[in-house]
Every structure is written in C-alpha cells, then in structure tokens.
C-alpha positions as CSV (number, residue, x, y, z in Angstrom):
1,M,19.2,27.5,-5.9
2,D,16.8,28.8,-8.5
3,A,13.0,28.3,-8.5
4,E,13.1,25.6,-11.2
5,A,15.6,23.4,-9.1
6,L,13.3,24.0,-5.9
7,K,10.3,22.9,-7.9
8,L,12.1,19.8,-9.3
9,L,13.3,18.9,-5.8
10,G,9.7,19.2,-4.4
11,K,8.3,17.1,-7.2
12,Y,10.8,14.3,-6.5
13,L,10.5,14.5,-2.8
14,G,6.8,14.3,-3.1
15,A,6.9,11.3,-5.4
16,G,9.4,9.5,-3.0
17,L,7.0,10.2,0.0
18,T,4.0,8.7,-1.8
19,T,5.9,5.4,-2.2
20,A,5.7,5.0,1.5
21,G,2.1,4.0,0.9
22,M,3.2,1.0,-1.0
23,A,5.5,-0.1,1.7
24,G,2.4,0.4,4.2
25,A,0.3,-1.8,2.0
26,A,2.9,-4.5,1.9
27,I,3.2,-4.5,5.7
28,G,-0.6,-4.5,6.1
29,I,-1.0,-7.6,3.8
30,G,1.7,-9.4,5.8
31,L,-0.1,-8.7,9.0
32,I,-3.5,-9.7,7.5
33,F,-2.2,-13.1,6.5
34,A,-0.2,-13.6,9.8
35,A,-3.5,-13.0,11.7
36,A,-5.4,-15.2,9.4
37,L,-3.0,-18.1,9.8
38,H,-3.0,-17.6,13.6
39,G,-6.9,-17.6,13.5
40,I,-7.0,-20.7,11.5
41,A,-4.6,-22.5,13.6
42,R,-6.7,-21.7,16.8
43,N,-10.0,-22.6,15.1
44,P,-9.7,-24.8,12.0
45,A,-13.5,-25.1,11.7
46,Q,-13.8,-21.4,10.7
47,E,-11.1,-21.6,7.9
48,G,-13.5,-20.7,5.1
49,K,-14.9,-17.6,6.9
50,I,-11.4,-16.5,7.9
51,K,-10.0,-16.9,4.5
52,A,-12.8,-14.9,3.0
53,F,-12.2,-12.0,5.3
54,A,-8.4,-12.2,4.8
55,F,-8.7,-12.0,1.0
56,M,-11.1,-9.0,1.2
57,G,-8.7,-7.2,3.6
58,M,-5.8,-8.1,1.3
59,A,-7.7,-6.7,-1.7
60,L,-8.4,-3.4,0.1
61,A,-4.8,-3.1,1.2
62,E,-3.5,-3.8,-2.2
63,F,-5.8,-1.2,-3.7
64,M,-4.3,1.4,-1.4
65,G,-0.9,0.4,-2.4
66,L,-1.9,0.7,-6.2
67,L,-3.5,4.0,-5.5
68,S,-0.2,5.2,-4.0
69,F,1.6,4.0,-7.0
70,V,-0.8,5.9,-9.3
71,V,-0.4,9.1,-7.3
72,T,3.4,8.7,-7.6
73,I,3.1,8.3,-11.4
74,L,0.8,11.3,-11.6
75,I,3.3,13.4,-9.7
76,L,6.2,12.5,-11.8
77,Y,4.7,12.6,-15.3
78,V,1.7,15.1,-15.0
79,V,2.9,17.7,-12.6
80,K,4.9,20.3,-14.5
C-alpha cells in the first residue's frame, strides 16, 4: 500500500467512527423519553415539569448527534 491509499483509508475510517456519535445520540434520546414516560406514569401531576426536562435533554442529545454529523462531513470533504 502506498501513502495515498493509507491516507484515504484513515480518512474513511475516521469518518465512519464519528458516525457512532449519531447512533449514541439516537440511543440517548430513546432512553430520555423512556424515562420520561416512566416518570409521568408514576407521577402524572408532574407531567409538565418532566416534559420540559425531557425536551431539554432531547435537544442536547440531538445537538451532539448533529455535531458528530458535522465532524463527519468535515472529515470527508475538508481533510485532504
């Protein structure tokens, strides 16, 4: 293997590994809403408060997934 092929291999391997962040965000969002539904079922009076925290946690987890996507795109199209 020449140096150019190794560089291309590293680039695609790195981009593939950064997509694991998107999978982690999806799992995190699922866990957040599962816990929120469980909490609402146990204490329906606190539904508004639980929903607010669940949506805030979802937004932060989704941001991490989007950040992972941006890093993947940067690796693929900016790194030479």
